[in-house]
C-alpha positions as CSV (number, residue, x, y, z in Angstrom):
1,M,0.1,0.0,-0.1
2,S,1.3,3.3,-1.0
3,I,1.9,6.0,1.6
4,E,-0.3,8.2,-0.4
5,D,-3.2,5.7,-0.6
6,K,-2.8,4.9,3.1
7,I,-3.2,8.4,4.0
8,K,-6.5,9.0,1.6
9,A,-8.2,5.6,3.2
10,T,-7.5,6.8,6.6
11,A,-8.5,10.3,6.2
12,K,-11.9,9.1,4.4
13,S,-12.5,6.9,7.8
14,V,-11.8,9.6,9.9
15,E,-14.0,12.1,8.2
16,G,-16.8,9.7,8.0
17,K,-16.4,9.3,12.1
18,I,-16.5,12.8,12.4
19,E,-19.4,13.3,10.4
20,A,-21.2,10.4,11.9
21,A,-20.6,11.8,15.3
22,A,-21.9,15.1,14.4
23,G,-25.0,13.6,12.9
24,E,-25.4,11.7,16.3
25,L,-25.0,15.1,18.3
26,T,-27.3,17.3,16.4
27,G,-29.8,14.5,15.5
28,D,-29.4,14.6,11.6
29,T,-29.9,11.2,10.6
30,Q,-28.7,12.0,7.0
31,M,-25.5,13.3,8.2
32,K,-25.0,10.1,10.5
33,V,-25.7,7.8,7.8
34,E,-23.2,9.4,5.0
35,G,-20.6,9.5,7.7
36,Q,-20.9,5.7,8.1
37,A,-20.9,5.6,4.4
38,K,-17.6,7.3,4.3
39,Q,-16.2,4.8,7.3
40,V,-17.1,1.9,4.7
41,E,-15.5,3.6,2.0
42,G,-12.4,4.3,3.7
43,A,-12.4,0.5,5.1
44,A,-12.9,-0.6,1.4
45,M,-10.1,1.4,0.1
46,K,-7.6,0.1,2.6
47,T,-8.6,-3.4,2.0
48,A,-8.3,-3.0,-1.8
49,E,-4.6,-1.5,-1.2
50,D,-4.0,-4.7,1.2
51,L,-5.1,-6.8,-1.6
52,K,-3.0,-5.3,-4.1
53,D,0.2,-5.4,-1.7
54,K,-0.5,-9.4,-1.2
55,A,-0.9,-9.9,-5.0
56,K,2.4,-8.1,-5.4
57,G,3.9,-10.3,-2.8
58,V,2.7,-13.3,-4.4
59,L,4.1,-12.5,-7.8
60,D,7.7,-11.3,-6.1
61,S,7.6,-14.8,-4.6
62,I,7.0,-16.2,-7.8
63,K,9.3,-14.8,-9.8
64,E,12.1,-15.4,-7.2
65,K,11.5,-19.3,-7.2
66,I,11.5,-19.1,-11.2
67,G,14.5,-17.2,-11.4
């Protein structure tokens, strides 16, 4: 996972947590739900990057065994 992508995923999750908390405090259900959606989006971004890293690791391992 690149540092930039990791920061983006973390920022999206933090943004979502703040928005969800603000929605909870103000009673704004839509804001709360949008915040929760951003948290899910951030988690999905992180998972996608983790999968890319694992795939790259597998490919590197195969290349080492072949070479």
